[in-house]
GUNUBA-267662 format. One record per residue: y, z, x of N, C-alpha, C in turn. Coordinates in steps of 0.001 Angstrom, whole numbers, plus 500000, padded with zeros to 6 digits. Example, Ala and Ser with C-alpha at 12.3 -4.5 7.8 and 13.67 -1.06 7.14 Angstrom:
2
494310507800513190495500507800512300496700507800513200 497750507080512850498940507140513670500030507870512900 
! end
This chain:
159
355772091617660730355563090660659845357074090153659044 357765089199658797358926088820658436358759087798657314 359548088248656031359757087048654769360677086671655148 360677085064654435362315084768653926361948084460652882 362950084744651611363038084317650470363530082917650563 363591082489649546364268081015649936365695081278649238 366022082558648418367316082447648098366963084175648212 368128084418648299368194086572649119369734086262647947 369615087172646740371146087015646217371422088267645427 372438088388644834372592090114644325371747090417642990 371671088897641944371168090039641014370890088040640183 369619088303639335369575087123638406370130086609638257 371347086813637475372681086315637079373459085204637744 372727085470639137373564084379640153372502083432640672 371878083404639824370759082132640103371299080606639751 371232079881640610371989078363640667371042077904640218 371242077695638619370632076823637995370762075546638276 372247074866638098371555073268638639370964072815639952 371359073754640882370578073443642523368999073388642505 368728074418641437366720075115641148366656073109640871 367174072952639524366866071931638989366865070551639663 367947070350640722367990069197641335366934069662642230 366347070853642804365377070466643648364137070474643322 363803070322641787362689070129641103362228070914640126 362476071718640377362295073380639841361972073519638370 360551073544638026360723073281636326360383074774635892 359699075792636304359961077287635768360479078353636528 360043079679636113360998080197636650360069082112635996 359427082842637354358577083653636593359188085025637348 359674085191636638360418086573636697358928087915636608 359962089238638248358903090392637634359888091049636550 359447091639635953359624093113635252360606093933635662 360342095315636180360946096601636422361876096805637212 363300096739637307364019096395638293364614094933638392 364088093630637695364216092387637764365111092513636536 364543092458635844364675092151634216365254093266633445 364598094269633571365237095314632916365165097059633919 365660097831633708365775098911634082364371099233634262 364119099873635670362969100584635894362474101947634565 361274101944634228360639102646633345361596102861631928 362647101641631899363174101431630449362484101290629465 361663100148629603361495099364628123362305098495627497 363283098367628072363838098056627475365484097232628187 365275095252627670366434094495627854367504094807627478 368694094571628418369308094378627664370146093438627136 371132093711626226371580092071625302371912090953626677 372859091459627351372996090188628033371349089556628841 370547090776628963369230089682630267368628089287629019 368753089142627365367930088074626108368772087410626613 369799087083626052370545085829626061370567085079627345 370379085710628742370900085236629565369137084185629553 368151085053629473366570084244629369366840083523628007 367368083638626638367172082437626671368187080914626009 369397081047627663369758080230628093368847079246629050 368101079974629749367510079380630492366446079337630326 365769079400628872365136078632628081364971076881627896 366422076193628060367103075608627820366759074200628694 366376074723630038366189074026631277364757074576632070 364061075780631954363131076211632466361918076280631358 361128076733632327359325077814631361359849078459631911 359536079761631341359145081242631634357648081616630929 357847082509632233356700083784632465357846084983633182 357042086024632877357390087193633059355849088107634171 355859088626635657354704088484635724355059090406636202 354505091078635604354355092715636181353009093131636668 353546093879637658352399094955638332351487096010637272 352973096266636413352657097298635233351471097112634695 350793098188634074349333097754633099349218098964632676 350559099719631923350174100217631270351320099508629763 349761099283628710349831098521627550350824099067626317 351278100183626571352350100387625140353918099994626306 353523100154627043354991099884627969355109098352628218 353937097536628038354057096145628084353602095260627135 353567095794625785353762095789624246355316095975624026 355640096797624493356928097067624063357896096040624741 357641095960625959358616094377626595357856093207625792 356813093246625538356488091565624462357489091665623575 357291092889622943358139092759621321359682092672621601 360489092805622402361491091977622422361834090706622977 360868090076623114360267088278623181359998087748623153 359993086078623323358367085694623211358757084642624381 359040085042625168358614084844626857357313085778627120 355997085092627702354630085624627932354588086310628921 353731087385629357354289088606629595352696088736630169 353096088439631613351606089076632291351552089967632559 350533091494632802350718092228633446349479092383634465 349457093556635009348583094109635999347883092844636425 349214092386637369349385090830638374348843091297640033 349156092697640147348370093285641417348855092073642578 350549091913642333351030091682643571350798091793644598 351160091536645579351458089747645777349958088803645939 348622089439645267348034088515644733348121087388643906 347963086451643929348256084507643342347620084702642024 346096085705641994345622084985640577346787085132639452 347063086276639175347907085758638049348992084656637983 349701084556639306350553084038638897349823082244638773 349138081918639322348210080615639243347767080786638376 347381081504637085347060081635635636348652081189635177 349339081828635160350601081229634515351005080001634589 350818080295635931350922078064636146350581077098635136 349085077766635801347994076206634867348442076482633185 348371077928632325349056078434631108349930077681631080 351607077551631408352248076858631205352486074898632167 351314074885632747351286073416632585352646072740633918 352655073844635010353428073727635205352630073761636987 353134073165638138352486073172639490353216074631640596 352511075339641052353470076141641818354268075887642473 354549074859642910355702074229643656356807073998643012 356751073932641700357571073470640754358442074750640260 357817075464640761358248077402639862358311078101641220 359718079125640672360358080016641451360169081164640524 359428082147641872359274083801641401360597084304641925 360912085106641162362290085576640789361671087328640898 362688088150641745361741089751642102363357090034642827 362932091736642816363011092900643794362767093515644429 361355092802644881360549093674645800359800092072646907 360700092962647919359643091912649394358377091596649466 357573092799649186356386092979649612355309092413648499 355673092663647415355094092143645718355657090507645471 356702091104644861356727089576644135357380088253645112 358078088208645978358475087460647354356987087167647850 356168088263648654355253087965649175354032086873648356 353823087729647163352812086757646351353483085295645623 354750085194645952355186083949645906354936083254646930 355274083965647810354700082865649096353617082682649119 352615083180648774351158082956648724350864081807647897 351456081884646998351013080940645469352025079925645695 352802079231647185353378078135647265354222078105646412 355252079007645805356228079332644992357520078938645882 358209078260645572359567078599645372360431080448645627 360700081096646283361159082992645706362579083290645650 363440083828644846364392084394644746363997085638645092 364713086480646110364817087964645645365732088321645657 366193089476644186367705090080643457367806091764643982 368737091783644073368671093222644184368004094068642782 367934095241642803367533095746641081368490095932640301 368561095512639268369470094960638188370301096646637793 369389097759638157370117099167638064370494099724639262 370433099252640317371027099664641317371854100545641592 373030100640640875374219101801640950373488102909640056 372443102464639278371817104050639020370873104866639804 370058103933640753369393104527641505368974105804642091 368809106401642169368917108120643232367979107686644619 368858108095645389368908107900646839367904107174647499 366779108163646691365413108547647313364943106899647300 364844105912646288364655104657645608365817103831646251 367095104246647157367569102540647546367012102888648763 367028104460649242366402104188651128364472103115650754 363940103513649874362748102648650079363034101138649423 363847101194649222364569099823648932365362099124650015 365677099935651025366277099132652445364993099678653206 364213100363653082362712100114653899362395098921653981 361562098674652848361254097531652950361693096377652855 362805096110652685363594095374653102363673094583654913 363367095494655663363311095904657165362537094476656680 361982093641656413360796093202656610361141091249655985 362403091659656144363002090262655883363520089353656763 363464088370657042364421087736657501365424087366656952 366651087233657628367648086973657244367584085214657705 
! end
């Protein structure tokens, strides 16, 4: 099976806001770990928080994570007013579609942004969303085995 994200970019900061707006995108859903914050850190960088604040002027935002540790989720929630949906079980679409309903936006007007092809991108595709694959926000700090696992998973991507 090969996946083709609509966009395959280096970082969340490389998202082409004007192009998404022109294409009718009204909402951005972000994965949490390795997309918006360093994995297992529980902390957004100042740069990321500022970026998300800037995005709010153009889009409805939500964070959709498979993480189910409530103390971790609460730590993330305490740093932002963006709704955080957890235990999403991506690539399942149930939570993605619930977030669309909660934010009153159609899936076709939503982009799912994440670092994992087999959860974030496949989930977004299954929900009929635009998909944006990014590399890990902390890729330069990841150990060899994590980078190798990412490499293997990305073999599922059709370029």
